[in-house]
N, C-alpha and C positions, 0 to 999 in steps of 0.2 A: 425933183424926183426924190427926194428924203418929203416929199409931204404926200407923196400919190403912195411911198411905203407904207406909211402909218396905220391908214385902216385895213392895209391887207396885215400885218403883222398882230394888228386887234381882231381883227376878224377870226383869222388861226390862233390865237389864245385864247378865244372865248371857245372855238368849237374844242381843241385839247382839252378847253376845262369840262367842258361838256361830256365829252369820254373818256377822263379820266371819272367824272361822276356815275357814268354807265357802269365803267368800267368793275368800281366799287361795292356797284348795287348788284348786277347783272352779271358778270365776269368768271365765278366760281360758280352760279347757279348751272352755267350751262355744262361746265366738267360734269357735274354731279350727276345732272340729270342722265348723261351717259352713260359714267359709271353704274350709274343704277339700274339702268336697263341690261346693260351689259352682264353685271353679276348676277343680277335676278335671275334671268333667263339662264346661266351656268347653275345657280343652286337650285331654279327647280327643277332642268335636267336629270341632275343627280339624282337631288328628291323621286323623283317619277323615272326613277333608271336603276340600272343593274350598274353593282359596285363593280368597275375594271380597277380600282386601286391593285390591286393585287398581283396584275398585271408589271406597274409600275414602282409596288413600294419599294424593291430595290436601289432604283434610282432616285429616291426620298431621301432631302443634306439630315445631318444628326440633326436634331432628335427624333424626327420625323417617322424612320427606319424604325424607329426600337418601337414605335407605336401598331397595336393590332390594325387590321387594315380598317374594319369596322369602326374603330373609334376615327380613324383619319376621313374615313369619307362623312362621318357627321361633323369634324370639325368643319371642314371643308364646307360640309353644303349650308349650317349654320350661318358660317362666319357670310357666305356670301348671298343667306337670303336677309341676314338681318343686317350685313354692311349693306345691303342694297336699299333697305330700309331707313336705318341710316343716315344717308345717305342724299337720299333723295326729300329727305326732311331737313338734312342738318342739322343732325344731332348726337352728340360725340365723335363729330368727326376727324377728329384728330386719329381719336383709342381708332374706331375702325378704318379707319387709312393706314393706320400702323398692322394693326391685321391682318388688312386687303393687301398690303404692302410684302407683306410676310406670306400670304398665300399665292403672291404671285409670281413671286419668287421661287418659292416651291413647285410651282408648276411650270413655268422653265425652267428650274434644275433638272427637273425627274420627266416633264413631256415634251418641251420643245426643244430645247439645247442643238440636241444632236441631228434637227430635221432641218435647220439654214432658217434663212430668212422669211422667206416664203409666207404667208397665210394658208395659201395652196397647201402647202407640204405639210400642214400643224406644226409653221416655224416658229421665229419669238420674236416676228414681229410685233404681233397683236398682244402679249405680255408686255414690251418692250414701253406700246403706246401707254397700257393699264396705268404700267408705272411712271411714269414722265408727269402722265394727266392726275397722278395720287401724291405727287409731290408739292405744287402748289396746295391741296389743302391741308397736307401732312402739319407742311410750314404756317399757313396762313391760316387756318382753318377754313369754314363752308362759307365765309362772305358773308352781306348783311341780307340776303332774303335766305334767313335761317332759322333753326329753336336754338341752337347757339350762340346768335348774336343778341336774340330776344334777351335771355339769360341773359347773356352780359350785358347787356341796356339798364336791366332789370336790377342787375345787385347793384349798378352806379347810383 
């Protein structure tokens, strides 16, 4: 029985090693690409649309409720657009991850919190998913397929 189990265990160890290596190379790339698409879409809609922040400014948490509506609108728009490009290439990922995290918390509090969980009602489901996806990028960085990784390897 033991002689049969050794090759099975060895095969699982081999598969686990391959999955670990693939995860180190590709794992964070998928998260970055999905978030880059979503934040770029939101930023482009703001850039091409009308400023509706005046309707929700009173719900912004401090200090964002102290800023003029136009400043908040431009901050949100450019954080989403530049953050999307940074995530796409994996450049300054932790910095932009923190900025997008703060932006998403403000959006949750001011726009989505009172609408329940459901996406169809503008609920907080998507902000929660985005925050959860940003955490590994903030804590672990962009992964091996990124400009950040190339810069860190070059410095070594």
